C-alpha positions, 0 to 999 in steps of 0.5 A, spaced: 390 883 657 387 877 658 389 870 655 383 870 651 384 876 648 391 874 646 389 867 642 383 871 638 389 876 636 394 871 634 388 867 630 387 873 626 394 875 625 395 867 622 388 868 618 391 874 615 397 872 614 395 866 610 390 870 606 396 875 604 400 869 602 394 866 597 393 873 595 400 874 593 400 867 590 395 869 586 398 875 584 404 872 582 400 867 578 396 873 575 402 876 573 405 870 570 411 870 574 411 863 576 412 860 569 417 865 567 421 863 573 419 855 571 421 856 564 428 859 565 429 853 570 427 848 565 431 851 559 437 851 564 436 844 566 436 842 559 442 846 557 446 842 563 444 836 561 445 836 554 450 841 553 446 844 547 442 851 547 435 851 548 429 855 545 423 854 548 417 859 545 412 857 551 411 854 558 406 853 562 405 849 569 398 848 572 400 847 579 393 844 581 394 838 577 402 838 576 401 839 568 406 842 564 406 844 557 411 846 553 411 849 546 416 850 541 422 846 544 428 846 540 435 844 542 441 846 538 447 842 538 453 843 534 450 843 527 451 849 522 446 855 523 443 853 516 442 846 519 436 843 522 437 843 530 438 837 534 431 836 537 425 840 535 418 839 538 412 842 537 408 841 543 410 837 550 405 835 555 407 833 562 403 830 568 408 829 574 406 824 579 406 827 586 411 822 588 416 826 583 416 832 589 420 828 594 424 823 589 430 824 585 427 820 579 422 824 574 416 820 574 410 822 570 403 819 569 403 822 561 408 824 556 405 827 549 410 829 544 407 832 538 411 832 531 418 831 534 424 832 529 430 829 531 437 830 526 444 827 527 449 829 523 456 825 523 462 828 519 467 824 515 472 825 521 467 822 526 465 829 529 457 830 530 452 835 532 451 832 538 454 836 544 457 834 551 453 835 557 455 841 562 458 838 568 464 838 572 469 833 574 476 832 577 480 831 571 484 824 570 479 820 574 473 816 571 467 820 573 459 818 573 453 822 574 446 820 573 443 826 568 436 823 569 431 817 571 425 818 568 418 813 569 413 814 564 405 812 565 403 813 558 407 816 553 405 818 546 409 820 540 405 823 534 407 825 527 415 824 528 421 824 524 428 822 526 434 823 521 441 821 520 445 824 515 439 826 511 436 818 511 429 820 514 425 814 519 418 816 521 417 816 528 410 815 531 408 810 537 405 809 543 405 805 550 405 804 557 410 803 563 417 806 560 422 806 564 429 811 562 435 812 565 441 816 563 448 817 566 454 821 564 461 819 565 468 820 563 473 815 561 480 817 560 477 824 559 473 821 554 465 823 555 460 817 555 453 817 555 450 810 559 443 808 558 438 803 560 431 803 557 425 799 558 418 799 555 413 794 557 407 796 553 408 799 546 403 800 541 405 800 534 402 801 528 405 803 521 402 804 514 399 797 511 401 793 517 396 791 523 397 795 529 400 790 535 403 790 541 410 789 544 415 790 549 422 792 549 429 794 553 436 796 551 442 798 554 447 802 551 453 806 551 454 812 547 461 815 546 463 821 541 465 817 536 462 810 537 455 806 540 455 800 543 448 797 545 450 791 550 443 788 549 437 790 546 430 785 547 424 785 543 418 781 545 412 781 539 406 777 541 408 770 539 416 772 538 423 775 541 429 778 538 435 779 543 440 782 540 447 786 541 451 791 536 457 796 536 458 802 532 466 803 532 467 809 529 462 815 526 468 817 521 467 810 518 460 808 520 459 800 520 455 796 525 457 789 527 451 785 530 450 779 533 442 776 535 438 770 537 431 770 536 425 766 536 420 767 531 412 765 531 410 765 523 403 767 526 406 774 528 408 775 520 401 773 518 397 777 522 401 783 523 404 784 516 397 782 513 400 776 510 394 771 510 398 765 506 404 765 510 404 758 513 404 756 520 410 754 525 416 757 529 423 759 527 429 759 531 435 763 529 442 765 531 447 769 527 451 775 526 453 781 521 455 787 519 452 793 516 456 799 513 455 805 508 456 800 502 456 793 505 451 789 508 452 782 510 449 777 514 450 770 516 447 764 521 443 758 522 436 757 523 431 751 525 424 751 524 419 746 526 411 745 526 410 748 519 403 747 517 401 749 509 394 750 509 393 751 502 387 749 498 392 745 493 397 743 499 395 742 505 400 738 510 403 739 517 409 737 522 414 740 516 421 742 519 427 745 516 434 747 518 440 750 514 445 756 514 444 762 511 448 768 508 446 774 506 448 781 503 444 787 501 441 784 495 440 776 496 440 770 501 443 763 500 441 757 504 446 753 501 445 746 505 437 747 506 434 740 509 427 739 509 423 733 513 416 733 510 411 727 508 415 722 512 421 723 508 427 728 507 429 734 502 435 737 500 438 742 496 439 750 496 435 756 497 435 763 494 432 769 496 432 775 491 430 781 496 427 785 490 420 783 490 422 777 494 423 772 489 424 765 492 427 759 489 429 752 492 432 747 488 432 740 491 432 733 491 428 728 496 428 721 498 423 717 502 417 721 501 411 717 503 406 717 497 400 716 501 402 723 505 403 726 499 396 724 496 393 726 502 396 733 502 394 735 495 387 731 496 382 736 493 374 736 494 373 737 487 379 731 485 380 727 491 386 722 491 386 719 498 381 714 495 386 711 490 389 708 497 396 708 493 402 708 497 410 708 495 416 711 497 418 717 492 424 720 490 424 727 487 428 732 484 424 739 483 426 746 482 421 751 485 419 758 485 415 763 489 414 770 491 413 773 498 408 769 502 407 763 497 404 767 492 405 765 484 408 758 486 411 754 480 415 748 480 417 743 476 421 736 476 421 728 476 418 724 481 420 716 482 415 712 486 418 705 489 413 700 492 414 698 498 416 691 500 411 690 505 405 694 504 400 696 510 393 694 510 389 698 506 394 700 501 395 698 494 403 699 492 404 703 486 410 704 482 411 711 478 415 715 474 412 722 473 414 729 469 411 735 473 410 742 471 406 746 476 403 754 476 400 756 482 398 763 478 395 759 472 392 754 476 395 749 471 399 742 472 403 740 465 404 733 465 410 730 461 410 722 459 408 719 465 406 712 468 403 709 474 402 702 475 399 697 481 399 690 481 392 690 477 393 696 473 397 701 469 396 708 467 400 712 462 398 719 461 400 726 459 397 733 458 394 738 462 391 739 469 387 745 470 382 749 474 378 751 468 381 747 462 384 741 463 386 736 457 389 730 460 390 724 455 390 717 458 390 710 457 388 706 463 389 698 464 386 695 470 384 687 471 381 689 477 376 695 477 374 695 484 381 697 486 378 704 483 371 703 486 373 708 492 376 713 487 370 713 482 365 713 488 368 720 491 368 723 484 361 722 483 360 727 490 360 727 497 352 726 497 352 720 492 351 713 495 357 709 493 355 703 489 359 697 487 364 697 482 368 692 478 371 688 473 376 689 468 377 695 463 381 698 457 380 705 457 383 710 451 381 718 452 382 724 456 380 728 462 377 735 460 374 741 463 375 744 470 379 739 475 373 740 480 368 738 475 372 733 470 369 730 463 372 723 461 371 722 454 374 716 450 374 709 448 372 704 453 372 696 453 370 693 459 369 685 462 365 682 467 363 689 469 359 691 474 356 698 476 351 699 481 345 694 479 348 694 472 352 688 470 356 686 463 360 680 461 362 685 456 361 692 453 365 696 449 363 703 445 365 711 446 364 714 453 362 720 455 362 721 463 361 728 467 357 730 473 351 732 469 351 726 464 353 719 462 353 717 455 355 711 452 355 711 444 356 706 438 357 700 444 356 693 444 354 690 450 354 682 452 351 678 457 350 671 457 348 669 450 345 676 449 348 682 445 345 689 445 347 695 440 346 701 444 346 708 444 345 710 452 344 717 455 343 719 462 342 725 465 346 726 472 345 730 478 352 731 481 355 724 478 348 720 481 342 718 476 336 720 481 329 718 480 327 724 477 333 724 472 332 723 464 334 718 460 334 715 453 336 709 450 336 706 442 338 699 442 338 693 437 337 686 439 338 679 436 335 673 439 337 675 446 335 673 453 330 677 457 334 676 464 340 677 461 338 684 458 335 686 464 342 685 468 344 690 463 340 695 464 338 694 472 331 692 471 327 686 475 321 685 471 318 678 472 318 676 465 323 671 461 324 669 453 328 670 447 328 677 444 329 680 437 327 687 436 329 695 436 327 698 443 327 705 444 327 708 452 326 715 455 322 718 460 326 718 468 329 713 472 323 713 477 318 712 470 321 709 465 318 709 458 319 703 452 317 703 445 319 699 439 318 693 435 319 686 438 319 679 436 319 674 443 319 667 443 318 662 449 315 668 453 313 667 460 311 673 465 306 675 470 302 668 469 302 668 462 305 663 457 307 664 449 310 660 445 311 667 440 309 674 441 311 680 436 308 687 435 309 694 437 311 695 444 309 701 448 311 701 456 309 707 461 308 708 468 306 700 469 302 699 463 304 695 457 301 696 451 302 692 445 299 694 438 298 690 432 300 684 436 301 676 434 301 672 440 302 664 439 300 660 446 303 654 447 298 647 447 299 640 449 302 635 444 298 633 438 293 640 439 294 646 434 297 652 438 292 658 440 293 664 436 291 671 438 292 678 434 290 685 435 292 689 441 293 687 448 294 692 455 297 690 461 297 693 468 303 690 472 301 693 478 294 689 479 296 684 473 289 686 469 289 685 462 285 689 457 284 685 450 281 687 443 284 681 440 281 675 435 283 669 437 283 662 434 284 654 437 286 658 444 287 652 449 285 654 456 289 650 460 295 654 457 293 660 461 296 659 468 
């Protein structure tokens, strides 16, 4: 036989053998025998590892993709036949990494667990339904063996539940990169489970919470009647918890634990969907005990960088610290210390866990009034422009729910002016009796007083979001100290105007605090507002963002006095060119120059006026009418010794009906007299006359 034929026969035999193996493997796969053998091997391995009795309804292994599916997996422990099994899983999907074929550790690319149910029962004598693994070892010698080492690339657990003596906890979690190792050991003939787990990318979600990522690791030892967690570390997006725990006996279950943590309040705000949670960081440490009938906790905390971003209170840089004790019903901080607004608050904090009801009883000193006013400054009621400063002492009791909802606080504050006020500030002294409710948007003020070198304010009543009613008396010898405050009240778009003088006002602040209405009786001296000026004015005032009214008022300037009823339409506190106005004035022998200062006019006219004047129109186009009697008149190139008649002025045109004008004349010459009607255009200086005259000296016309 030739050498070539021998090689050919060998190749044919090899191919035939390979084909036979493939056909045999295919036949086995078609019969299901590999899945059956693998199912038996899996059941045996799980029973050896757990010591329990295993049921597996279905098993299939995809050899091409190294994927196993387990259906109806049940592990029975030592429980009674009528009790729920130790573990039941509806469906388990396992994808094996190829490196598991030559490594001892189990390496999975994916593990999906559908509807797992874990039931652990511990009797009063300490026995449980958790079985011991089926392992053999030499007696009287410590022994340890690794049951398994598991690495999972992606894990998902859906719709699960864990029960401990009928206390049920839902299980639903997903994540990546899980590492889990479990050893079985004995010590003094006592079996031990020693485990270590690390999970770097966990995605957790629960009803009402925002899904969030975390990582965790733990080391533990499980004895027949005890559990020891030597370390558990949990990392939230911005926070960390490091803890240890021990359960000494299942017969008398009581956990002892120690912990230390670093909490960023951003995690509370975002994960728990609590948008009113302040910003800040909290470091805490302590220990506690948790048993069947008792829970106790104690430790110390320190908070820093706290920020309060609320509409009616906004402050940063707050810190707090204290020791705390807690039980199942409440938590107490007996030595609370808070540093805020340049001062320190000390007192006691109490929390009732049902309803998360907080109460803080505190006293404080050294608190900066300037910083306090800045923290409660509001666009509708600005307080920063008052420029007050003082050191404040306060005694207060404050209550709130959960994340600073329904805040209520009442107390007394005392201001002491600084010995050396900072530049740009006004030293202030005060006593304030307050009672504030966030839910009602209401602050009730008891009899209170604020005084500065130039002013004194006495007030009481209510400041509210919708219906304020604050009785107030103001005495100020220098109204310019209030100019920035008044200009800010007029609105951010209003052009600041000069304000000054001395004022006494008795009245009320009413309406929404963002748009207050000032009413009352006012008396001002040497007063100035914008281009208006009075030596003295007093009357009934009403002032809000839409209108200004001064009724039954008497205004004096120089030798002049006017009885006034004045009404101005305003636009966000400002008197705009298109805003309307009305005036009723009664004048007796008043200088025209003084009168123009009273009303902010600047016509080129002089004289002494007696009459009844009525005004209306807009600021840009005022209209005047009335009866007048002028003496010693000059203006627009004309001079009169006397002029009287009916006045109507509109759009730059002055009309005088039924006029009587007496023109001055040189000595020894009879004065001229004009009667009739006159119309004068102030823009062109043109005059239209319909008059009858007698003895008119031409030289009297300039």
